[in-house]
C-alpha positions as CSV (number, residue, x, y, z in Angstrom):
1,M,-1.6,61.9,32.1
2,K,-4.8,62.0,30.6
3,L,-5.6,57.8,29.6
4,T,-8.4,55.9,27.8
5,K,-8.8,52.8,27.5
6,L,-8.2,49.8,25.0
7,M,-11.4,47.9,24.6
8,L,-11.9,44.5,22.4
9,S,-15.9,44.5,21.7
10,A,-17.3,42.2,19.4
11,S,-15.6,42.9,16.2
12,I,-14.3,46.3,17.2
13,A,-10.9,46.3,19.9
14,A,-10.4,50.4,20.6
15,L,-6.7,50.7,21.6
16,A,-6.2,54.3,22.9
17,L,-2.8,55.6,22.7
18,V,-1.6,58.8,24.6
19,A,1.5,60.4,22.8
20,C,3.5,63.3,25.5
21,N,6.3,65.8,23.8
22,K,8.8,65.8,25.9
23,Q,10.7,69.2,27.6
24,D,13.4,70.0,29.9
25,T,13.5,72.5,31.5
26,T,14.7,74.2,28.3
27,P,12.5,74.3,26.2
28,E,13.2,72.6,22.7
29,V,12.4,73.1,18.9
30,N,12.8,69.3,18.6
31,R,11.1,67.8,21.8
32,L,10.5,63.8,22.3
33,K,7.7,61.9,22.6
34,T,5.8,59.6,24.6
35,V,3.2,57.1,24.5
36,E,0.6,55.7,26.7
37,I,-1.1,53.0,26.6
38,S,-3.9,51.5,28.9
39,L,-4.5,48.3,29.2
40,E,-7.1,48.9,31.1
41,N,-11.1,46.4,30.7
42,V,-9.5,44.7,28.1
43,L,-12.1,41.8,26.5
44,I,-10.4,38.2,25.7
45,S,-13.1,36.5,23.6
46,K,-12.9,32.7,25.1
47,G,-15.7,31.0,22.5
48,L,-14.1,28.1,20.6
49,A,-14.3,27.6,16.5
50,G,-17.3,26.7,15.2
51,D,-19.7,28.3,17.8
52,K,-22.4,31.4,17.3
53,I,-21.1,34.6,18.2
54,N,-23.3,36.9,19.7
55,A,-23.5,40.3,19.6
56,G,-21.4,41.8,22.2
57,D,-19.5,39.6,21.5
58,A,-14.9,39.4,21.8
59,V,-12.8,38.8,18.5
60,Q,-10.7,36.5,20.0
61,V,-7.1,38.5,20.6
62,N,-4.6,35.5,21.9
63,D,-1.4,38.7,21.5
64,F,-0.9,41.6,20.0
65,K,2.5,44.4,18.9
66,V,1.9,47.7,18.7
67,F,4.3,49.6,16.4
68,L,5.7,53.2,16.4
69,T,6.5,54.7,13.4
70,D,5.4,57.4,10.6
71,A,3.3,58.1,7.4
72,A,6.7,57.1,5.2
73,G,7.5,53.6,7.1
74,N,9.7,54.0,9.8
75,E,9.4,52.9,12.8
76,Y,11.1,54.5,16.6
77,T,11.8,53.3,19.4
78,A,10.4,54.0,22.9
79,K,12.2,53.4,26.5
80,V,10.8,52.7,30.3
81,A,10.3,56.3,31.6
82,D,13.8,56.3,33.4
83,G,15.5,55.9,30.0
84,S,17.3,52.4,32.0
85,A,15.0,49.4,29.1
86,E,13.1,49.4,26.5
87,A,9.3,49.5,26.3
88,Q,7.0,46.6,26.5
89,S,5.3,46.7,23.0
90,Y,4.1,43.1,23.2
91,W,1.4,41.3,24.9
92,T,-0.4,37.5,25.5
93,V,-3.7,36.8,27.0
94,D,-2.0,36.2,30.5
95,G,0.1,39.6,30.4
96,L,-3.6,41.6,29.7
97,A,-5.2,40.0,32.4
98,N,-4.0,42.8,35.1
99,A,-1.5,44.8,32.8
100,E,-0.5,48.2,34.3
101,P,-0.5,50.2,32.1
102,A,2.1,50.2,29.2
103,V,4.1,53.6,28.5
104,F,6.6,54.5,25.6
105,H,9.1,56.9,26.8
106,Y,11.4,58.7,24.7
107,V,9.9,58.4,20.8
108,D,11.7,60.2,18.2
109,P,9.6,63.7,17.0
110,N,8.8,62.6,13.9
111,C,6.9,59.4,14.6
112,T,2.9,60.2,13.8
113,K,1.6,56.6,14.4
114,V,0.7,54.0,15.6
115,V,0.1,50.3,14.3
116,A,-1.3,47.5,16.7
117,V,-1.7,44.0,14.6
118,A,-3.0,40.9,16.9
119,N,-2.5,37.4,17.3
120,L,0.6,37.1,14.9
121,G,2.9,36.0,17.6
122,K,6.0,37.6,19.9
123,D,8.8,37.8,17.2
124,L,6.8,39.3,13.9
125,T,9.0,42.3,13.9
126,F,9.0,45.2,12.1
127,A,10.7,44.9,8.8
128,E,8.2,41.8,8.6
129,Y,5.3,43.4,9.3
130,K,5.6,45.8,6.3
131,A,6.9,42.9,4.5
132,L,3.7,41.1,5.1
133,A,2.1,38.7,2.5
134,N,-1.3,38.6,1.7
135,L,-4.1,36.5,3.8
136,Q,-5.0,33.8,2.1
137,I,-8.9,32.7,3.0
138,D,-8.0,29.3,4.4
139,A,-6.1,30.8,7.2
140,Q,-8.8,32.6,8.0
141,Q,-11.4,29.9,9.1
142,D,-10.6,29.8,13.0
143,Q,-12.3,32.5,14.4
144,K,-9.6,32.1,16.9
145,T,-6.9,32.5,15.3
146,L,-8.1,35.2,12.8
147,V,-5.4,38.7,12.2
148,L,-6.6,41.8,13.5
149,Y,-4.9,44.9,12.4
150,D,-5.3,49.0,12.7
151,E,-3.4,51.9,12.3
152,A,-4.0,56.0,13.8
153,D,-2.6,58.8,13.6
154,L,-1.5,61.0,17.1
155,V,-3.2,63.6,17.3
156,K,-2.3,66.7,20.1
157,A,-5.0,66.6,22.7
158,E,-4.9,68.6,26.5
159,G,-3.1,68.3,29.2
160,Q,0.8,67.9,30.3
161,H,2.7,65.1,32.1
162,N,5.9,64.6,34.0
163,D,7.9,62.0,33.3
164,V,11.0,62.1,36.2
165,N,14.4,60.2,34.1
166,V,16.9,58.4,35.8
167,D,18.9,61.2,36.7
168,G,16.4,62.5,38.1
169,T,15.3,65.1,36.1
170,T,11.7,66.3,35.3
171,Y,10.4,66.3,31.6
172,V,7.1,68.1,30.7
173,S,4.6,66.8,28.0
174,D,2.0,68.1,26.0
175,V,-0.6,65.4,25.6
176,Y,-1.4,63.2,22.4
177,E,-3.5,60.4,21.7
178,A,-5.0,58.0,18.8
179,E,-7.0,55.3,18.7
180,L,-7.1,52.0,16.6
181,V,-9.7,49.0,15.8
182,L,-8.3,45.7,15.6
183,T,-10.5,44.1,13.1
184,P,-10.1,41.2,11.6
185,R,-10.4,41.7,7.7
186,V,-13.3,38.7,7.1
187,S,-16.9,39.0,6.9
188,R,-18.8,35.3,8.7
189,F,-21.6,33.8,7.7
190,E,-23.3,31.6,9.9
191,V,-25.6,28.2,9.1
192,D,-27.4,26.4,11.9
193,G,-30.2,24.1,9.6
194,F,-32.6,24.6,7.2
195,T,-36.3,25.0,7.0
196,V,-38.4,24.7,4.5
197,K,-42.0,25.9,4.0
198,F,-44.0,23.5,2.6
199,N,-47.5,24.2,0.3
200,D,-50.8,23.8,2.3
201,E,-50.8,20.5,-0.1
202,P,-47.3,20.0,-0.1
203,K,-45.8,19.1,-3.0
204,Y,-42.7,16.3,-1.5
205,K,-43.1,14.4,1.4
206,E,-39.8,14.3,2.0
207,I,-36.5,16.5,1.1
208,N,-33.0,15.6,1.9
209,I,-30.3,18.2,2.1
210,T,-27.6,16.5,2.1
211,Q,-24.1,19.5,1.5
212,L,-23.9,23.6,1.1
213,A,-21.1,24.4,-0.7
214,F,-19.3,28.5,-0.9
215,Q,-18.0,30.1,-3.7
216,N,-17.2,33.7,-5.2
217,Y,-15.5,34.5,-2.8
218,Y,-11.7,36.6,-2.9
219,P,-8.9,34.0,-2.4
220,E,-6.4,36.5,-0.1
221,T,-5.7,40.3,0.4
222,S,-3.9,42.6,2.1
223,V,-2.9,42.8,5.8
224,V,-2.4,46.7,6.2
225,T,-4.9,47.5,3.5
226,G,-8.0,44.5,3.9
227,T,-7.9,45.0,-0.4
228,E,-8.3,42.1,-2.6
229,T,-6.2,40.5,-4.3
230,G,-6.5,36.7,-7.0
231,E,-9.7,36.0,-9.2
232,L,-13.0,35.3,-8.0
233,V,-12.9,31.7,-6.8
234,N,-16.0,30.0,-8.7
235,L,-15.6,26.2,-8.1
236,V,-18.2,24.9,-9.7
237,G,-18.0,26.9,-12.5
238,D,-21.7,27.6,-14.6
239,L,-24.0,26.9,-12.1
240,A,-27.0,26.3,-14.7
241,N,-24.9,23.2,-16.3
242,Q,-27.0,20.7,-14.5
243,A,-23.7,18.5,-15.7
244,G,-21.3,19.9,-14.7
245,V,-23.2,21.4,-11.5
246,Y,-24.1,17.9,-10.1
247,T,-20.8,16.3,-11.3
248,W,-19.8,18.5,-9.0
249,L,-21.2,18.1,-5.7
250,D,-20.9,13.6,-6.8
251,T,-16.9,14.1,-6.4
252,P,-16.4,14.1,-2.6
253,M,-13.9,16.1,-1.6
254,D,-10.9,14.6,0.9
255,P,-9.6,16.1,3.2
256,Q,-12.7,18.3,3.5
257,P,-12.1,21.8,2.0
258,W,-13.7,25.4,4.6
259,Y,-15.9,26.0,2.1
260,R,-17.9,22.4,1.9
261,D,-19.5,20.0,4.0
262,Y,-21.1,16.9,3.9
263,F,-24.4,16.2,6.3
264,N,-28.1,14.2,5.8
265,L,-30.8,16.1,7.4
266,T,-34.3,14.4,6.6
267,I,-37.0,17.1,6.4
268,T,-40.8,16.4,5.7
269,P,-44.1,18.8,6.8
270,E,-44.6,17.7,9.9
271,E,-40.6,18.6,10.9
272,P,-39.6,21.5,9.0
273,T,-37.0,23.0,10.0
274,K,-33.7,20.4,10.9
275,D,-30.0,22.0,12.7
276,T,-26.7,20.6,10.7
277,P,-25.0,18.7,13.3
278,A,-22.4,21.5,14.4
279,P,-23.2,25.2,13.8
280,L,-21.1,26.0,9.9
281,A,-19.4,28.9,9.3
282,Y,-17.6,29.9,6.3
283,H,-14.7,33.6,6.3
284,I,-15.0,35.7,3.1
285,F,-12.6,39.0,3.0
286,S,-15.2,41.3,3.1
287,C,-16.3,43.1,-0.3
288,T,-18.7,43.6,-2.8
289,E,-18.9,40.5,-4.6
290,T,-22.2,38.4,-3.5
291,P,-20.8,35.0,-2.1
292,V,-22.6,32.5,-4.0
293,L,-24.5,29.9,-1.3
294,I,-25.2,26.2,-3.5
295,I,-27.5,23.2,-1.8
296,K,-27.4,19.5,-2.5
297,L,-30.7,17.6,-1.7
298,L,-33.1,15.0,-2.8
299,A,-36.8,15.9,-3.4
300,D,-38.6,12.5,-2.5
301,G,-34.7,10.5,-3.6
302,Q,-35.0,12.6,-6.3
303,P,-32.2,15.0,-6.9
304,A,-31.8,18.5,-7.2
305,Y,-29.9,21.3,-6.0
306,L,-30.2,25.3,-5.5
307,Y,-28.3,28.3,-5.6
308,S,-28.3,31.5,-3.8
309,K,-29.0,34.4,-6.0
310,G,-28.6,37.8,-3.8
311,F,-29.1,38.1,0.2
312,F,-31.2,40.7,1.5
313,K,-31.9,42.3,4.9
314,A,-35.6,41.9,6.9
315,D,-36.8,45.0,5.5
316,G,-36.0,43.9,1.6
317,T,-33.0,46.0,1.2
318,Q,-30.2,43.9,-1.2
319,V,-26.7,43.2,0.5
320,T,-24.9,44.7,-1.5
321,E,-21.3,45.5,0.3
322,F,-20.1,42.8,2.6
323,E,-18.4,44.4,5.8
324,E,-15.0,43.6,8.0
325,G,-16.2,42.4,10.7
326,K,-20.0,41.4,10.1
327,I,-21.4,38.4,11.0
328,Y,-24.0,37.9,7.7
329,R,-26.6,35.1,10.2
330,M,-29.1,33.4,7.9
331,N,-32.5,34.3,8.6
332,A,-36.6,33.7,7.2
333,K,-37.8,36.7,5.2
334,G,-39.4,39.6,7.1
335,E,-38.5,38.1,10.7
336,V,-36.0,40.3,13.3
337,A,-35.0,36.8,15.0
338,S,-34.2,33.7,14.2
339,D,-31.9,30.7,15.1
340,G,-29.9,30.9,12.1
341,S,-31.5,28.1,9.2
342,I,-31.7,28.9,5.7
343,P,-34.6,29.3,5.2
344,I,-36.7,27.1,1.7
345,D,-40.2,27.4,0.1
346,E,-40.8,24.7,-1.3
347,D,-41.5,25.9,-4.8
348,D,-38.1,27.3,-5.2
349,I,-37.1,23.2,-5.7
350,D,-37.6,23.3,-9.1
351,P,-35.8,22.0,-12.0
352,M,-36.1,24.8,-14.6
353,D,-35.4,27.7,-11.5
354,R,-32.9,26.8,-8.9
355,C,-32.0,30.5,-7.7
356,L,-33.4,31.5,-3.6
357,E,-33.6,34.3,-1.4
358,I,-31.3,33.6,1.9
359,T,-31.5,36.1,4.2
360,V,-28.4,36.0,7.2
361,D,-27.9,38.1,9.9
362,V,-24.7,40.7,10.5
363,V,-22.9,40.5,13.9
364,D,-20.4,42.7,15.1
365,W,-18.4,40.9,15.7
366,A,-22.5,42.4,15.3
367,V,-24.8,40.7,14.3
368,E,-27.6,41.5,11.1
369,L,-30.4,39.3,10.4
370,V,-30.6,38.5,6.4
371,Y,-31.9,35.8,4.3
372,P,-30.6,34.5,0.9
373,E,-32.6,34.3,-2.2
374,F,-32.5,31.2,-4.6
């Protein structure tokens, strides 16, 4: 039997599945199928939530479940090779450590598709999978428990396979293949700190950055299709309305929501870069809407704020589509590498003009650097 490998790499987890037509000594028109999955070389991320994700790091998979189905949404069962028991369809991290290839035998010939869902637990039934409610963005902020999904059709490949049933009959089967890519439904934004570019003759002696907030995102999306639903969330509203913005920024929230972080970083011309107490990360459902970062600060003791109006790559290209399984890491304009700091030009700190360009970095659960424009 031809085997393909299951690879969970960066935001890409490739499940290679092989399906075979079963026939006994007398060929039948509507033969059963066998589906085989190699669990060889599975990669599992051990990172903690909040850690910076590097290029090539795996999306964390705690468990995953496989369903056999067709285009109409019907489920098909399977057995082990000799037909004596149901085939295994659920695996945990521990179960994957030294797993043998998983095999599904005696599958109805009408089965044409394979579905895999990760991090939703063992007890997820097919009926529950079909009735899955939309994912809520506040529940998709922990990188250790992101829901992952993909589906793929079975495609005929070269080769044959022999199955020996418990009754001693040998079944000769044709080979089919399908490849799945397990992917989270979110884009990730990472911030490690702030860098102020002071003029040769600085306008300010001291900049205190005290808050970072995130808005203009969809509240939910479909697990299966990745289609966003609900109205865009804009917590502050009109960013040109200073009174409204300051009222919102000055109103503390307890408990602290995922989209808002408080700290106190003192930046001076002598120390123009400061890291946040811990790396910050924000997940949004991937879409063509551009999220907005809001920064609260004091400039020589006078309150001010900035908000992003776009994100750009190092070559100046604006990012207009935020992709699943990508990490957008803050970066200085024009740079090809960065520590993840949001760059702020001293001249952007102006009560009359509060917009920035932000470069962010995109990681597969791949990395690409980008900068925000303010």
